[in-house]
C-alpha positions as a printed NumPy array, in Angstrom:
array([[  5.36 ,  14.785,  17.509],
       [  8.769,  13.435,  16.645],
       [ 11.742,  15.525,  15.587],
       [ 10.952,  15.026,  11.884],
       [  7.459,  16.516,  12.257],
       [  5.516,  13.263,  11.939],
       [  3.228,  12.01 ,  14.712],
       [  4.916,   9.391,  16.873],
       [  3.832,   5.828,  16.191],
       [  1.324,   4.4  ,  18.633],
       [  3.591,   2.586,  21.075],
       [  5.387,   1.022,  18.197],
       [  8.718,  -0.528,  17.52 ],
       [ 11.228,   2.067,  18.585],
       [ 11.485,   1.119,  22.246],
       [ 10.314,  -2.428,  22.803],
       [ 10.212,  -3.818,  19.277],
       [  6.61 ,  -5.014,  19.585],
       [  3.362,  -3.905,  18.018],
       [  0.425,  -3.381,  20.385],
       [ -2.621,  -5.588,  19.808],
       [ -4.989,  -2.637,  19.316],
       [ -2.897,  -1.431,  16.366],
       [ -3.472,  -4.773,  14.611],
       [ -7.115,  -5.369,  15.52 ],
       [ -9.185,  -6.015,  12.371],
       [ -6.302,  -5.229,  10.019],
       [ -6.784,  -8.215,   7.69 ],
       [-10.429,  -7.559,   6.873],
       [ -9.834,  -3.808,   6.601],
       [ -6.904,  -4.404,   4.246],
       [ -9.053,  -6.591,   1.998],
       [-11.685,  -3.86 ,   1.704],
       [ -9.006,  -1.205,   1.186],
       [ -7.44 ,  -3.249,  -1.635],
       [-10.821,  -3.511,  -3.37 ],
       [-11.343,   0.254,  -3.106],
       [ -7.837,   0.94 ,  -4.381],
       [ -8.248,  -1.485,  -7.294],
       [-11.335,   0.448,  -8.377],
       [ -9.427,   3.745,  -8.076],
       [ -6.391,   2.466, -10.012],
       [ -8.675,   0.991, -12.686],
       [-10.52 ,   4.294, -13.112],
       [ -7.272,   6.262, -13.282],
       [ -5.851,   3.79 , -15.811],
       [ -8.96 ,   3.988, -17.999],
       [ -8.986,   7.776, -17.954],
       [ -5.289,   7.932, -18.789],
       [ -5.66 ,   5.267, -21.497],
       [ -8.494,   7.168, -23.218],
       [ -6.632,  10.472, -22.937],
       [ -3.439,   9.023, -24.427],
       [ -5.414,   7.231, -27.133],
       [ -7.102,  10.489, -28.16 ],
       [ -3.922,  12.569, -27.933],
       [ -1.981,  10.128, -30.114],
       [ -4.857,   9.683, -32.602],
       [ -4.938,   5.941, -31.853],
       [ -1.267,   5.386, -32.63 ],
       [ -0.414,   4.364, -29.061],
       [ -3.132,   1.705, -28.719],
       [ -0.613,  -1.152, -28.731],
       [  1.709,   0.574, -26.263],
       [ -0.94 ,   1.217, -23.608],
       [ -1.645,  -2.26 , -22.136],
       [  1.112,  -1.961, -19.471],
       [ -0.564,   1.207, -18.234],
       [ -2.302,  -0.426, -15.241],
       [  0.923,  -1.637, -13.547],
       [  2.589,   1.736, -14.127],
       [ -0.373,   3.608, -12.623],
       [ -0.527,   1.146,  -9.696],
       [  3.212,   1.584,  -9.058],
       [  2.982,   5.376,  -8.804],
       [ -0.426,   5.358,  -7.075],
       [  0.879,   3.207,  -4.246],
       [  4.302,   4.835,  -4.073],
       [  3.068,   8.423,  -4.021],
       [  0.093,   7.965,  -1.702],
       [  1.834,   5.829,   0.915],
       [  4.98 ,   7.953,   0.967],
       [  2.835,  11.093,   1.263],
       [  1.924,  12.875,   4.459],
       [ -1.111,  10.647,   5.129],
       [  0.943,   7.417,   4.875],
       [ -1.948,   5.565,   3.213],
       [ -3.761,   5.053,  -0.056],
       [ -7.311,   6.449,  -0.274],
       [ -8.667,   2.928,   0.311],
       [ -6.503,   2.554,   3.403],
       [ -7.633,   5.958,   4.66 ],
       [-11.259,   4.906,   4.271],
       [-10.522,   1.802,   6.349],
       [ -8.556,   3.69 ,   9.039],
       [ -5.186,   2.117,   8.143],
       [ -1.679,   3.421,   7.579],
       [  1.625,   1.91 ,   6.492],
       [  4.955,   2.383,   8.264],
       [  8.409,   0.893,   8.145],
       [  9.081,  -1.743,  10.774],
       [ 11.102,   0.757,  12.795],
       [  8.052,   3.052,  13.03 ],
       [  9.243,   5.66 ,  10.533],
       [  7.102,   6.844,   7.577],
       [  7.44 ,   4.707,   4.457],
       [  9.659,   6.19 ,   1.709],
       [  8.539,   6.105,  -1.936],
       [ 10.783,   3.221,  -2.944],
       [  9.527,   0.899,  -0.181],
       [  5.908,   1.766,  -0.971],
       [  6.391,   1.236,  -4.708],
       [  8.272,  -2.048,  -4.21 ],
       [  5.489,  -3.138,  -1.86 ],
       [  2.975,  -2.568,  -4.682],
       [  5.074,  -4.525,  -7.187],
       [  5.459,  -7.422,  -4.751],
       [  1.726,  -7.346,  -4.021],
       [  0.788,  -7.657,  -7.687],
       [  3.45 , -10.323,  -8.28 ],
       [  2.075, -12.374,  -5.377],
       [ -1.202, -12.638,  -7.287],
       [  0.637, -15.113,  -9.508],
       [  0.821, -17.485,  -6.542],
       [ -2.208, -16.778,  -4.302],
       [ -1.21 , -19.189,  -1.495],
       [  1.494, -16.65 ,  -0.6  ],
       [ -1.275, -14.561,   0.951],
       [ -1.791, -17.294,   3.564],
       [  1.499, -16.222,   5.138],
       [ -0.464, -13.599,   7.066],
       [ -2.148, -16.341,   9.125],
       [  1.151, -17.696,  10.453],
       [  2.755, -14.298,  11.028],
       [  2.041, -12.803,  14.45 ],
       [  2.141,  -9.227,  13.106],
       [ -0.595, -10.005,  10.521],
       [  1.89 ,  -9.091,   7.792],
       [  1.777, -10.651,   4.339],
       [  4.93 , -11.936,   2.678],
       [  5.17 ,  -8.837,   0.473],
       [  5.021,  -6.697,   3.65 ],
       [  7.933,  -8.626,   5.139],
       [  9.989,  -8.308,   1.95 ],
       [  9.307,  -4.555,   1.706],
       [  9.977,  -4.124,   5.471],
       [  6.623,  -2.449,   6.155],
       [  3.671,  -3.018,   8.452],
       [  0.04 ,  -1.933,   8.093],
       [ -1.487,  -0.611,  11.298],
       [ -4.707,   0.968,  12.5  ],
       [ -4.381,   4.739,  12.589],
       [ -3.856,   6.377,  15.97 ],
       [ -7.035,   7.833,  17.442]])
């Protein structure tokens, strides 16, 4: 355990500045599955919230509710990744966690900005190919948010 109460990263960043191979093994395919699981979760949460707000406002908020999905995704990603598990439920299911590049837990703002950058990169899908030229298997939105997705420590 480190002095802040979090488990120490698995041989990561703080001393040598490198990420061990075993921490990155299978990360791309696991991330893809985790994103699919999280999209289902965010969609369900958005639908539930949309119906609840529609009923509570007697239909008056129907035109104001379309931006609900990005708002839910922003807080879903920010709160789950900055929480004590350091992962969304989809990432937990795939045995992944997100950390800052220095090995520290990801704060809310980095996690939320990461989500915004992820959804914005859907506008230009070739940006996702950046992961194939990056040795750390990081996408461009990971680099911009200064985070890395790793396999959880055993």
